[in-house]
C-alpha positions in Angstrom: -93.7 -59.4 189.0 -92.8 -59.4 185.2 -92.7 -56.2 183.6 -92.4 -56.3 179.7 -90.6 -53.1 178.4 -89.0 -54.0 174.9 -90.2 -52.9 171.7 -89.9 -54.4 168.1 -86.4 -55.1 167.0 -85.2 -52.5 164.4 -87.8 -49.9 165.6 -88.5 -47.1 167.6 -91.9 -46.4 168.8 -93.7 -43.4 167.2 -94.8 -42.0 170.5 -91.1 -42.3 171.9 -90.0 -40.9 168.9 -92.2 -38.0 169.3 -91.0 -37.1 173.0 -87.4 -37.5 171.9 -86.4 -41.0 173.8 -85.4 -44.4 172.7 -88.1 -46.3 174.4 -91.6 -45.5 175.1 -91.3 -46.5 178.7 -88.8 -43.6 179.3 -91.5 -40.9 178.2 -92.0 -38.5 180.9 -95.4 -38.4 182.4 -96.2 -35.8 185.2 -92.7 -35.6 186.0 -91.6 -39.0 185.9 -90.8 -41.7 183.2 -93.8 -44.4 182.5 -91.7 -47.2 183.9 -90.9 -45.3 187.0 -94.6 -44.7 187.7 -95.6 -48.3 186.9 -92.4 -49.7 189.0 -93.7 -47.5 192.1 -97.1 -49.1 192.0 -95.4 -52.9 191.4 -92.9 -52.5 193.7 -94.9 -51.2 196.7 -97.1 -53.9 196.5 -96.6 -56.1 199.9 -96.6 -59.3 198.1 -94.2 -58.3 195.7 -90.6 -60.5 196.0 -88.9 -59.6 193.1 -89.4 -57.6 189.5 -88.0 -58.9 186.2 -88.0 -56.3 183.6 -87.6 -57.6 180.1 -85.9 -55.4 177.7 -83.2 -55.1 174.7 -80.0 -54.7 176.1 -79.7 -51.0 174.7 -82.9 -50.1 176.9 -81.4 -51.5 180.0 -78.7 -48.9 179.7 -81.4 -46.0 180.0 -83.8 -47.9 182.5 -81.3 -49.4 185.0 -80.6 -46.1 187.0 -84.4 -45.6 187.1 -84.9 -49.3 188.3 -82.3 -49.3 190.8 -83.9 -46.8 192.7 -86.8 -49.0 193.5 -84.6 -52.3 194.3 -83.9 -53.2 197.9 -82.0 -56.4 199.5 -85.8 -57.5 200.1 -86.9 -56.5 196.2 -84.4 -57.3 193.6 -85.0 -55.9 190.1 -83.3 -57.8 187.4 -83.0 -57.4 183.8 -83.8 -60.2 181.3 -82.7 -59.7 177.3 -86.2 -59.6 175.7 -87.1 -62.2 173.3 -88.3 -61.7 169.6 -91.9 -62.2 170.8 -94.2 -61.1 173.8 -95.0 -65.1 174.6 -91.0 -65.5 174.3 -90.2 -62.9 176.6 -92.9 -63.8 179.2 -91.4 -67.6 179.4 -87.6 -66.1 180.1 -89.3 -63.7 182.8 -90.7 -66.9 184.4 -87.5 -68.9 184.2 -85.7 -66.6 186.7 -88.6 -66.6 189.1 -90.9 -68.7 191.1 -94.7 -69.0 190.5 -97.2 -67.5 190.7 -96.2 -64.9 188.1 -98.0 -61.4 187.7 -97.4 -59.9 184.0 -98.0 -56.2 183.0 -96.3 -53.8 180.6 -93.8 -50.6 181.6 -96.6 -48.3 180.2 -99.1 -49.5 182.4 -99.0 -46.6 184.7 -102.5 -46.5 186.4 -101.9 -50.5 187.6 -103.6 -50.6 191.2 -102.8 -52.8 194.0 -106.5 -53.8 193.9 -106.2 -55.0 190.4 -103.0 -57.0 191.3 -104.9 -58.5 194.2 -107.7 -59.6 192.0 -105.3 -61.5 190.0 -103.8 -63.3 192.8 -106.9 -64.1 194.3 -108.3 -65.8 191.2 -105.0 -68.0 190.8 -105.1 -68.7 194.7 -108.5 -70.2 194.0 -107.7 -72.5 191.1 -106.9 -70.8 188.0 -103.8 -71.6 186.0 -104.1 -68.5 184.0 -106.0 -65.1 184.1 -106.4 -61.8 182.4 -107.8 -58.8 183.8 -110.5 -57.2 181.6 -112.6 -54.0 182.2 -116.1 -53.5 180.2 -117.0 -50.9 177.9 -119.1 -48.8 180.0 -116.8 -48.7 183.2 -113.9 -47.5 180.8 -116.2 -45.0 178.9 -117.5 -43.5 182.2 -113.9 -42.6 183.2 -113.2 -41.3 179.9 -115.0 -41.2 176.3 -111.8 -41.6 174.4 -110.4 -43.8 177.0 -110.4 -46.6 174.5 -111.3 -46.9 170.9 -111.5 -50.8 170.6 -113.5 -53.3 172.3 -113.7 -57.0 172.1 -117.7 -57.5 171.5 -118.8 -60.5 173.2 -122.8 -61.6 173.7 -122.9 -59.9 177.2 -120.8 -56.8 176.5 -117.6 -55.1 175.0 -114.2 -55.5 176.8 -110.9 -54.3 176.6 -107.7 -55.9 178.2 -106.2 -54.1 181.3 -102.6 -55.6 180.2 -102.4 -57.4 183.5 -102.1 -61.3 183.7 -101.5 -64.2 185.8 -99.5 -67.3 185.3 -99.9 -69.9 188.4 -97.4 -72.6 187.6 -96.2 -75.4 185.0 -99.4 -75.9 183.2 -99.8 -72.3 182.4 -96.6 -72.0 181.1 -96.9 -75.2 178.9 -99.8 -73.1 177.2 -97.8 -69.9 176.8 -95.3 -72.2 174.4 -98.1 -72.5 171.8 -97.8 -68.6 171.6 -94.4 -68.5 171.0 -94.2 -71.0 168.6 -97.2 -68.9 166.7 -95.3 -65.8 166.5 -97.1 -63.0 164.9 -100.6 -64.6 164.7 -102.1 -61.8 162.6 -99.7 -62.0 159.7 -100.2 -65.7 159.9 -103.8 -66.7 160.2 -103.6 -70.6 160.0 -101.1 -70.1 163.5 -104.1 -68.5 164.7 -106.7 -70.8 163.9 -104.4 -73.9 164.9 -104.0 -72.2 168.6 -107.6 -71.2 169.2 -109.6 -73.5 167.0 -111.4 -71.9 164.0 -115.0 -72.4 165.8 -114.0 -70.5 168.9 -112.8 -67.6 166.8 -115.9 -67.5 164.8 -118.0 -67.6 168.2 -115.9 -64.7 169.6 -115.6 -62.4 166.6 -119.2 -62.7 165.8 -120.2 -62.0 169.2 -122.2 -65.2 169.6 -120.5 -66.2 173.2 -120.2 -64.5 176.6 -116.9 -63.7 177.9 -116.8 -66.2 180.6 -118.2 -68.9 178.2 -115.3 -68.0 175.9 -112.8 -68.3 178.8 -114.2 -72.0 179.3 -114.1 -72.8 175.8 -110.6 -71.4 175.6 -109.9 -73.2 178.9 -110.9 -76.8 177.4 -108.8 -76.2 174.3 -105.7 -75.3 176.3 -106.3 -78.2 178.9 -106.0 -75.6 181.5 -108.1 -73.4 183.6 -108.3 -69.9 182.4 -110.4 -67.0 184.0 -111.3 -63.4 183.4 -110.5 -61.0 186.1 -113.3 -58.4 186.2 -112.1 -54.9 186.8 -114.9 -52.6 187.6 -112.3 -49.5 187.7 -112.1 -48.3 184.1 -108.7 -46.7 184.3 -107.1 -49.9 184.4 -107.8 -50.5 180.7 -105.8 -47.2 179.8 -102.2 -47.8 179.0 -99.9 -45.4 177.1 -100.5 -46.3 173.5 -100.4 -42.9 171.7 -100.8 -39.2 172.2 -104.5 -39.5 173.2 -104.1 -42.0 175.9 -101.1 -40.2 177.2 -103.0 -37.0 177.9 -105.8 -39.0 179.3 -103.1 -41.3 181.8 -101.6 -37.7 182.9 -104.6 -36.5 184.0 -105.5 -39.7 186.3 -102.3 -39.8 187.8 -103.1 -37.8 191.1 -106.0 -40.4 191.5 -103.7 -43.3 191.0 -101.1 -41.9 193.8 -103.9 -42.4 196.3 -104.6 -45.7 195.3 -101.0 -47.2 196.2 -102.3 -46.9 199.9 -104.9 -49.8 199.3 -104.0 -52.7 201.8 -103.0 -55.9 200.0 -104.9 -59.0 200.7 -102.1 -61.4 199.5 -99.3 -60.4 201.6 -97.4 -63.6 201.3 -97.7 -64.4 197.8 -94.4 -63.8 195.8 -95.3 -62.4 192.3 
């Protein structure tokens, strides 16, 4: 399991600053830090065999005592210095583990075993790379203000759940494209080179369904990419700002019961 916990170099997350901590993952929610809540979920998954936390050295000093409380001989938790961009951090995490890899963020405190199972199942049935998404109706049914932005496709609006899977070498080669691209939004030409202008237009104009978009991206990158559909709208709520922080706090009691779900992939390393 790869947990992304870093922040942009030279900056402090505004929410972290408001709560008086150095990193967002150290913000307390319902009596525990965000990263402790996330680690409680991922480390208790029966298929989890190791956790790699990507964070800056100064963040590691604060996070290590929290993470070590979840580590055992059977479940090592390792710290890896994060890269300057997310794709680079993912690749560093993968360099230190064995595929398949499940990736999430330290503020994804509502992550459930069922969601992780679905990502693992998608890779087990042939996907090289997967992304978990929930649709607009399911998210708004959970809370009307849970998400403000959706990717609008021909069939529906979707939000990502900060939960991804990489099955092996082919998927890792595709991630290299994103590492080289850096900040796509600041360099539109890199975005076009990676995804293709026609694919971008189809998606931004809502002229293609979500699954058709994944088919087109699969062809573009030369791997099998799939969407993992999550009907639980809470899975698209991570802690991005004060609004989502309050919403997540309300749902923590529900999440604690979800940790009792049985894992269907007990022998899979993540």
